[in-house]
C-alpha positions as CSV (number, residue, x, y, z in Angstrom):
1,M,0.0,0.0,0.0
2,V,1.4,3.4,-1.0
3,T,0.8,6.3,1.2
4,Q,-0.1,9.8,-0.1
5,N,3.1,11.3,1.2
6,S,5.5,9.0,-0.7
7,T,3.6,9.5,-3.9
8,S,3.7,13.3,-3.7
9,T,7.5,13.1,-2.9
10,E,8.1,11.0,-6.0
11,D,6.1,13.4,-8.1
12,L,8.0,16.3,-6.7
13,T,11.3,14.6,-7.4
14,G,10.3,13.8,-11.0
15,T,9.2,17.4,-11.5
16,V,12.5,18.7,-10.2
17,K,14.4,16.4,-12.6
18,I,12.4,17.7,-15.5
19,I,12.9,21.3,-14.6
20,N,16.6,20.7,-14.2
21,K,16.8,19.2,-17.7
22,I,14.9,22.1,-19.1
23,F,17.3,24.6,-17.5
24,D,20.3,22.5,-18.7
25,Y,19.0,22.9,-22.3
26,I,18.4,26.6,-21.8
27,I,22.0,27.0,-20.5
28,V,23.4,25.2,-23.6
29,I,21.4,27.4,-26.0
30,N,22.4,30.5,-24.1
31,M,26.1,29.6,-24.2
32,F,25.8,29.0,-28.0
33,L,24.2,32.4,-28.5
34,C,26.9,34.0,-26.4
35,L,29.6,32.4,-28.5
36,F,27.9,33.6,-31.7
37,A,27.5,37.1,-30.3
38,L,31.2,37.2,-29.2
39,S,32.4,36.0,-32.6
40,A,30.2,38.4,-34.5
41,N,31.3,41.3,-32.3
42,M,35.0,40.5,-32.7
43,T,34.7,40.0,-36.4
44,A,33.0,43.4,-36.8
45,N,35.7,45.0,-34.6
46,I,38.5,43.6,-36.8
47,Y,36.8,44.8,-40.0
48,N,36.3,48.3,-38.5
49,Q,39.9,48.5,-37.4
50,A,41.5,47.5,-40.7
51,K,43.5,50.7,-40.9
52,E,44.8,50.3,-37.3
53,I,45.9,46.8,-38.1
54,G,47.7,48.1,-41.2
55,V,49.5,50.8,-39.1
56,L,50.5,48.1,-36.5
57,R,51.9,45.9,-39.4
58,A,53.7,49.0,-40.8
59,I,55.5,49.7,-37.5
60,G,56.6,46.1,-37.2
61,F,54.0,44.0,-35.4
62,S,53.9,40.4,-36.6
63,K,50.6,38.7,-37.6
64,C,50.9,36.5,-34.5
65,R,51.3,39.6,-32.2
66,I,48.2,41.2,-33.8
67,R,46.2,37.9,-33.3
68,M,47.3,37.8,-29.7
69,L,46.2,41.4,-29.2
70,Y,42.7,40.6,-30.4
71,F,42.7,37.3,-28.4
72,Y,43.4,39.3,-25.3
73,E,40.7,41.8,-26.1
74,A,38.2,39.0,-26.5
75,L,39.4,37.5,-23.2
76,V,38.9,40.7,-21.4
77,L,35.5,41.1,-22.9
78,V,34.5,37.6,-21.9
79,F,35.7,37.9,-18.3
80,S,34.2,41.3,-17.8
81,S,30.9,40.0,-19.2
82,C,31.1,36.9,-16.9
83,I,31.7,39.0,-13.8
84,L,28.9,41.4,-14.6
85,G,26.5,38.5,-15.4
86,V,27.3,36.7,-12.2
87,F,26.8,40.0,-10.2
88,I,23.5,40.7,-11.9
89,G,22.3,37.1,-11.5
90,M,23.2,37.1,-7.8
91,T,21.4,40.4,-7.3
92,V,18.3,39.2,-9.1
93,G,18.4,35.8,-7.3
94,Y,18.8,37.5,-3.9
95,T,15.9,39.9,-4.5
96,M,13.6,37.1,-5.6
97,T,14.1,35.3,-2.3
98,L,13.0,38.4,-0.3
């Protein structure tokens, strides 16, 4: 004989698992969109700075150095976005618990 309490606990556990799967899929989609946005942003930035890249090449920068310059720029952009996103997420999460 199954009691009402154990059935509701099993239903709740199943619901939590389904919600966790949904959020996992949302996270994967969000990360893909962020990757696309970052790559589009950096590509547009490189196209807009073609003259500056030419000047850097003229004063002696190698192609590898210029690539590393833009890699570091992307790295700073990603880390600052992550820190800001975590801060906003924690703030929103905290205010939702009030």
